[in-house]
C-alpha positions, 0 to 999 in steps of 0.5 A: 500500500502506498504510504499516503493511503496509510491512515496510521501515518501523520498528515504531513508524512502522507502529504510528502509521500503523495507529493513525490508521486505528482507531476508539476501540473497536478501540483499546480492543480492543487493550488487552484480554486478557479471554479465557482462551485455553484456553476459545477452542477445543474439541477434537473428537477429532483436530480443533479448533473456535474457540468462540463466546465467542472469535468474539464478542469478536473481532467486537465489538472488531474484534480482540484485543490479546492472548490468554492461555494458549492452551496452558495445561493444569492442573486450573484450565483443565481441559485435560489430554492428552484435552482440551488441545493436544498435537502438531500440534494446538498450532500448529494452534490458534494459527494458527486464532486468527490466521487468524480475526482476520486474515480476519474483522476490518476491519483484520486485526490478529493477537493477541499470544500470552501464556503462563505460564512461571514455571518452564518452560512450563505446557503439555502436554509443556512444558519444565519447570525447578525452581521459582525458589527451587530455581534460586536455590539453585544460585547459578549464574545461568549455568545458569538462563540456559542452561535458560531459553534452551531454554524460549524455543526451545520457546515460539518454536516454539509461536508464543508472543510473551510469556512471563509469568515470575515474576522480581521477587518477593523472599521476605521471609516464608516463610508466603507460599504463593508463596514458591516463585516467588521467587529468595530473600530477597536483592536481589543474588542475586534480581537476578542470577537475574531478569536471567538468566531474561530473557536466556535466554528472549530468546535462545531467541526469546521476549519476557518479561513480568516479574512482579510489580511490586512488593513482593508478597513483602513481605506482611502476615503472609505473606498473599497479595496483602496490603499491603506496609507499607513505606516508599520506602527498603525498597522501593528497597533490597530490592524494586526492584533486580530490576526494574531488572535486568530492564529492563537485561536487555531485558524487553518487559513488566512485570506489575503486582502485586496488592498495595498499597504503603503504601496505594496499589495497584500498578495505581493507582500512577503513581509506580511504573508511570510515574515510576520504571519509565519516566522513571528506569529508561528502560523503553519497553515495555508494562505488563500487569495481573495477572488481574482486578486492575483490577476489584479497584480497585473497592475504591478507586473503587466504579465498574468503569468508573472502575477501568479509567480509574484503571489506564490513567491510572496506567500500565497498558497491557494488561488481563488477564481484567478487565471494567474495560478493556473499558469504556474507551470509556465511560471516555473518553466520561465524561472519566475518561481521555483519548483520548491515553492510550488511543492511547499504550497501544494504540501500545505493543501494536501496536509489539510486534506489529510487532516480533514480525513478526505482520503479516508472518509470522503463521502457524507450521508445523503440526507437532510439533517443539516436543515435542522439548524433553525433559529427555533431549534438553536436559539443561540443566534437569537440570544446574540441578536437580542444583546446586540441592540443598542439603546442610545436615547431614552428621554424622560424614561419613555421606554419601555412601553407598557404593553399591558395597557391600551396603547395606540402605536403608529408603526412607520418607516421603510425598514419596519416590514422588510426582512432582507433589510435585517440580514446584510450582504452575503445573504442567501434567499430566505423563505418568508416564514423564517424571518421576523420583521419589526412589524411581525415581531410586535404583532406576535408579541401582542398576540402572545401576551394578549395585549390590548395594543393597537398597531397601525402600519403606514410605510411613510416613505420608500427607503431611497425616495420620497412619496407624498401619498405615503407621507400623508398617510403616516401623518394622518395615522400620527393624529390618533397614535399615542406613540410613534415607532419609526423604523429607518435605515438602509439595506445591503440586500441584493434581491432587488436585482443588480450587476455584479463583478467576477468576484461577486461585488456589486459592479454598478451602484446604480443598478440596485437599491443598496446603500451598504455592502461590498463596493457600495461605498458612500460619500454621505452618511445621511439616512437615504431618501425621504427618511429624515423628512418622515422622522421630522414630520412624526416629531412635529406631530407632538407625539412621542417618537421612538426611532429604530435604526437598522443599518450596516454602518454608522449614520449621521446622528445629529438630526436623528437625535434632534427628532427622536425621544428614544433611539435603538441602533440595530446593526443588521440583526438577522432573522429574529431582529423583529422579535428581539426589538419587540421584547426590548421595546416592551421591557420583556428584555433589558437593553445591553448592547454597546456601540462597537463603533463611533457614530458621527453627528455629521460626515465632516467629523470623520474620522471619529474613532475614539482612540486617536493619538494624544498628540492632538485634540481630536474632533475640535473644530470651530463649528462643532465638537466630538459626536455624542454617540461614541465607541462604548456608548449604550444604556439600559432601563436601570441605574448602575452604581460603581465603587472602587475596591482595588486600583492597580498599584504598578510601582514597576510591576508588569504582571498581575495588574488589575482593577477590582470594583463593585457594580450595583443595580439601583433600579427596579428592572434587571439591567446589564453593566458593561465595564470597559477598562481603558489606558492612556500612557502619559509617559513613554517613548512614542505618542500614545492613544488618548484612550485604548481599550484593554479589557471588558466584561459583561455582568447582568444584575437583578434589581438591587443586586451587587457584584464584585468584578475584576478586570486584568490589565494585559501585559501587552497593553502596557507596551509601545512600538518604539522608534525602531519598531521594537516592542518595549514596555518603557517605565512611566505613568499610565492613566486608567479609566473604567467606563460604561455607556460612554461615561467614566465612573472610576479613574486613576493612575499607576507607574510601571 
C-alpha cells in the first residue's frame, strides 16, 4: 500500500509521500480554486448533473485543490430554492464532486470544500447570525462563540472543510460599504470577537479561513479595496492584533486582502504573508487569495503569468477564481518561481486534506439533517441578536412601553416590514416564514401576551425616495397614535436585482437599491431618501417618537437625535431582529448592547474613532465638537452604581495588574453593566492613544443586586512600538479609566 493511503501515518508524512508521486501540473492543480462551485452542477428537477466546465478542469489538472461555494445561493450565483441545493440534494452534490475526482483522476485526490460564512452560512436554509458589527455590539464574545459553534455543526454536516469568515477587518471609516463585516473600530474588542468566531466554528467541526489580511478597513476615503496609507506602527497597533488572535485561536487559513499597504499589495507582500504571519506569529497553515486578486497584480507586473509567480513567491498558497495560478507551470518553466515553492504550497493543501480525513472518509450521508439548524431549534443566534441592540436615547424614561395597557402605536418607516433589510450582504434567499420583521415581531408579541395594543402600519416613505401619498398617510395615522415607532435605515440586500463583478461585488451602484455592502461605498452618511423628512414630520406631530435604526454602518446622528425621544441602533440583526426589538421595546428584555463603533453627528467629523493619538485634540473644530454617540456608548432601563475596591498599584510591576470594583443595580428592572477598562500612557517613548481599550466584561444584575468584578490589565497593553519598531514596555505613568455607556465612573493612575 502506498504510504499516503496509510491512515496510521501523520498528515504531513502522507502529504510528502503523495507529493513525490505528482507531476508539476497536478501540483499546480492543487493550488487552484478557479471554479465557482455553484456553476459545477445543474439541477434537473429532483436530480443533479456535474457540468462540463467542472469535468474539464478536473481532467486537465488531474484534480482540484479546492472548490468554492458549492452551496452558495444569492442573486450573484443565481441559485435560489428552484435552482440551488436544498435537502438531500446538498450532500448529494458534494459527494458527486468527490466521487468524480476520486474515480476519474490518476491519483484520486478529493477537493477541499470552501464556503462563505461571514455571518452564518450563505446557503439555502443556512444558519444565519447578525452581521459582525451587530455581534460586536453585544460585547459578549461568549455568545458569538456559542452561535458560531452551531454554524460549524451545520457546515460539518454539509461536508464543508473551510469556512471563509470575515474576522480581521477593523472599521476605521464608516463610508466603507463593508463596514458591516467588521467587529468595530477597536483592536481589543475586534480581537476578542475574531478569536471567538474561530473557536466556535472549530468546535462545531469546521476549519476557518480568516479574512482579510490586512488593513482593508483602513481605506482611502472609505473606498473599497483602496490603499491603506499607513505606516508599520498603525498597522501593528490597530490592524494586526486580530490576526494574531486568530492564529492563537487555531485558524487553518488566512485570506489575503485586496488592498495595498503603503504601496505594496497584500498578495505581493512577503513581509506580511511570510515574515510576520509565519516566522513571528508561528502560523503553519495555508494562505488563500481573495477572488481574482492575483490577476489584479497585473497592475504591478503587466504579465498574468508573472502575477501568479509574484503571489506564490510572496506567500500565497491557494488561488481563488484567478487565471494567474493556473499558469504556474509556465511560471516555473520561465524561472519566475521555483519548483520548491510550488511543492511547499501544494504540501500545505494536501496536509489539510489529510487532516480533514478526505482520503479516508470522503463521502457524507445523503440526507437532510443539516436543515435542522433553525433559529427555533438553536436559539443561540437569537440570544446574540437580542444583546446586540443598542439603546442610545431614552428621554424622560419613555421606554419601555407598557404593553399591558391600551396603547395606540403608529408603526412607520421603510425598514419596519422588510426582512432582507435585517440580514446584510452575503445573504442567501430566505423563505418568508423564517424571518421576523419589526412589524411581525410586535404583532406576535401582542398576540402572545394578549395585549390590548393597537398597531397601525403606514410605510411613510420608500427607503431611497420620497412619496407624498405615503407621507400623508403616516401623518394622518400620527393624529390618533399615542406613540410613534419609526423604523429607518438602509439595506445591503441584493434581491432587488443588480450587476455584479467576477468576484461577486456589486459592479454598478446604480443598478440596485443598496446603500451598504461590498463596493457600495458612500460619500454621505445621511439616512437615504425621504427618511429624515418622515422622522421630522412624526416629531412635529407632538407625539412621542421612538426611532429604530437598522443599518450596516454608522449614520449621521445629529438630526436623528434632534427628532427622536428614544433611539435603538440595530446593526443588521438577522432573522429574529423583529422579535428581539419587540421584547426590548416592551421591557420583556433589558437593553445591553454597546456601540462597537463611533457614530458621527455629521460626515465632516470623520474620522471619529475614539482612540486617536494624544498628540492632538481630536474632533475640535470651530463649528462643532466630538459626536455624542461614541465607541462604548449604550444604556439600559436601570441605574448602575460603581465603587472602587482595588486600583492597580504598578510601582514597576508588569504582571498581575488589575482593577477590582463593585457594580450595583439601583433600579427596579434587571439591567446589564458593561465595564470597559481603558489606558492612556502619559509617559513613554512614542505618542500614545488618548484612550485604548484593554479589557471588558459583561455582568447582568437583578434589581438591587451587587457584584464584585475584576478586570486584568494585559501585559501587552502596557507596551509601545518604539522608534525602531521594537516592542518595549518603557517605565512611566499610565492613566486608567473604567467606563460604561460612554461615561467614566472610576479613574486613576499607576507607574510601571
